N, C-alpha and C positions, 0 to 999 in steps of 0.2 A: 727374414727378409731385408736386406740392408737398403738405406733410402739413396737416393740420389747425392746427396750431400755426402753421405759417409763413404761412397763410391769416388766422390773427384777428391774429398781429403786423401783419401789411401791412395789413390795416384797420384797426388803431391807428394805426399810422404815418401813415394818412390822415387820423385824426381822425373815423373811425367806430367806432361800438361796438356798432351794431345789425345784424343780416341776417336773410336769409330761408334755409331749408334749400335751397330751390332755388338761391339763389344760390351756396351752398357747393358742392352737387354740381356746377354748370357750373366752380365754379373748380377743384376738386379733380380733375374728371375721373373721378370714380367711379360707381358707383352708388347710387341713392337709400338702399339697407339700409347700404352701406358707407359712406356719408357719415353716416348718421346714428349708426354704432356707433363713429367717429372722432370725433363731436362730445359724444357719451355720455360717451367717457372722460374729454374736456375739461370736463365738468360735473362728475363724478366729482371731479376735483383742483380746483374751485372757480372754475375760470376762464371759464366758461359759464354762463349761466342761462334756462330757458325760461320765459318768463310766458305764453306762449300757445302753441299746438301749431305748429311750423312756422317760428317767431319767437324768435330767440335774442340776447341780449346778452352782450356780451363784461364781463366782471366785473374791474377794473383793483384791484391791490393794496389801494389804500384803502378799497374797498368789499366786500372779501372776508368780514369780518366778517358784514356786511349779507346776503351770499349773492344780491347782485342790484344793478343800477342803482338810485339811487333813481325812485321812481316818475315824477316828473315830467320825466326824462331818456329815457324811452321810449312814455309813452303817446301823444304826437303822433304817432309813427310806427306805434306798432301800433294805433290809431283808424283812421290812414291807410290800413294793411295790410288792416283789416276794413270797410274803406268806410262808416263811421258817423261821424255827426257827434256831436261832445263838447263838453263844457267844464268845467272843475274846478268844484265845485260845494261849498254848504255849508260845515263848519267847514274844510274844506282851502282853498276860497277866502277864507274871513274871514280865514285867517292871513295869505294874500297881502297882503291888505289892513289889515292890521298888526292884526287881533285875534285876538292869538295866545297867550292867556292860559294855556291848555292846550293844547299840542301834540298834535293829532289822532292816535289811533292806527291809524287808516286812511287811505288817499287816498280822496278822494270826486269821483268823475264822474258826471256827468250824460251821459246817453244817451236816445236817443227809447223805446228798446224794452228790455223786462227782460233783463240779462244777467247770467251767473255772477259771482260774486267771483273775485278771483285771489289768489293767494299765491304769491310768488316770493321765496325764501328770507324774511327776516324782513319784506320789505315785503308790504302788504295792500292790496288794491285795490277798493273797494266800488263797484258802480255802482247809481244810482239812475235810475228814468225817470221821466220827463215827455212827454207826447206832443205839448206846442207849445213843446218846448226849443229850435227852431231861431228863434223871435222872441226868444229871451233876448239882451239885449245884451252883450258879452264886450270883454274887453282882452286884450292880449297881452302876456305877461312874456318876459324872455330866460331861458334855461337855460345851463347849460353845453352843452347837445348841440342848442340851436336855441330855439325858441320855444314858449309854451304856452299854450292861449286859458284863461279866467278869466271866471267870472261877475261881472258890474259890481258894485261895493257895492250898489247898490241892489237890483239881482236877489238879491245874496246875503241882504241883510236880509230878503225875504219868504221867500225859501227856507226859511231856518233854521227860520222860524215854520211855516212848511207843512210840512216833516218833520219836527218837533219828535223822533221816534223815533231819526231819523239824529244827531240834534244833541244827545244825553246829556242829554234832559230840557227840561223850561221854565226851571228855574233856569239852568243851563248856556245855554240860547239866549238868556236876559236877559243873562247875563254876558257874552257875545260881542255881542250889539246893544250893550251900553254901550260897548264899545271901538271896535266898527265904526261907530257913529254919525259918529264925526271925520270919516271918510270917504266918508260917504254924502252925494250932492248931492241938497237937497229937491224940486228941479223934475226931476230923474230919478227920484226916489221915486215922485213922483205917476204919471210916465208908466208906470209899472211899476204901480202899484196900481190903475190902469184895466184891467190886463190879467190880474191875478191874479185868481184866486178872492176872491169879498170876504170870506169867512170867515179868509183870509189877514192881509187890509188890516185887519179888527177886532183880532184878537188880536196884530197887529204895533204897532197904535194902542196899545192897551192896555198891552201890554211896554214901549214908549218911553218912555210916560208914567211908567212905574214907574222906570225906570233915567234920568228926568230929562232926556230927550232932547227937550225939550218944544219946539224949532223944527222937528225931524223930525216930532212927534207932530201937531204944527197944520197941518201941510202936508197931513196925510192927512183932515183934518175936511173940507173939500170934497167930497173923493172919497166919502166915507161919505153926504153929502147929495146928491149926485148919484145913487148909486146904490141908496139907500133899504134898507139893509140889516135881516134879522130877526136874531133875537136868536140867538147862538152860544155853546156853552161854550168856555171858556177852554182846556180840554184835552177833545178829542173823545173820548178813550178812557176818561175817566173818567164816573162817577155826575153828574149834574147836579142830581139833586132838592134844593129848599131853598138852593142855592147864593146867595149876595148877588150883585146885578147891576150892572153899572158899566153907567151910563145914557149917556155919552158915547160908547161903542164897542159898546152893545149886548150884552156880554159877561157871560155867567155866571159868575163866578169861582169855579168847582169846583175849583180845587187850588191848594195856596199855593205860591209862587214867590218863591224868597230868592235874588236873584243874589250873587255873590260880588265885591262891588265895594270 
């Protein structure tokens, strides 16, 4: 009967760092209770971590201080196990597209329904829900454990504006957009702008103008003409009474935005 240590060494030898409790039960030939106890002992030694119940990651020496594998190395397999679509979003997606002015403190993942955050060692994963996320264009990037899905640069630009509370506030969002703009294709942005909530498009246009991404901002002008926007507040959670209005984007500028450029 193989030991749990032998089991995980065998997996590593085959380039695998992820497994389920059910797989371990079958490989070790023990009861589920005995298997979980053996895995728990390895976890106490720092050799394993559990991002989700019944889902285990092997922690190689180079990640022992982190206490887990980096999120991008296990999120694709975890979401496959959960049978739920996903893509990397917001600040985490922006970092993949070159907008890494400030490294995100959490790894942000878009899913169709609300899901509790994950803490695995020092790794923090935040789930944001969007009901129409299946329509979002994604790209795939290689990781050391496979590939991962990431929102396109155009979709990311709209989503960081749409979820400013998850983007460090509008000043940080503007900073991210200034860096992200180089990776955004104007035609792709127009396609996404026709799909996104109109208020997102208005706020994005204002912020792109603010950070002097004039070509992308100009691409959004026809979208607003076609969709005929009502006035919106730049910061929906802040009071807007008496705020100056930007006529081009029909946005009430009710907060001061100061990007770090």
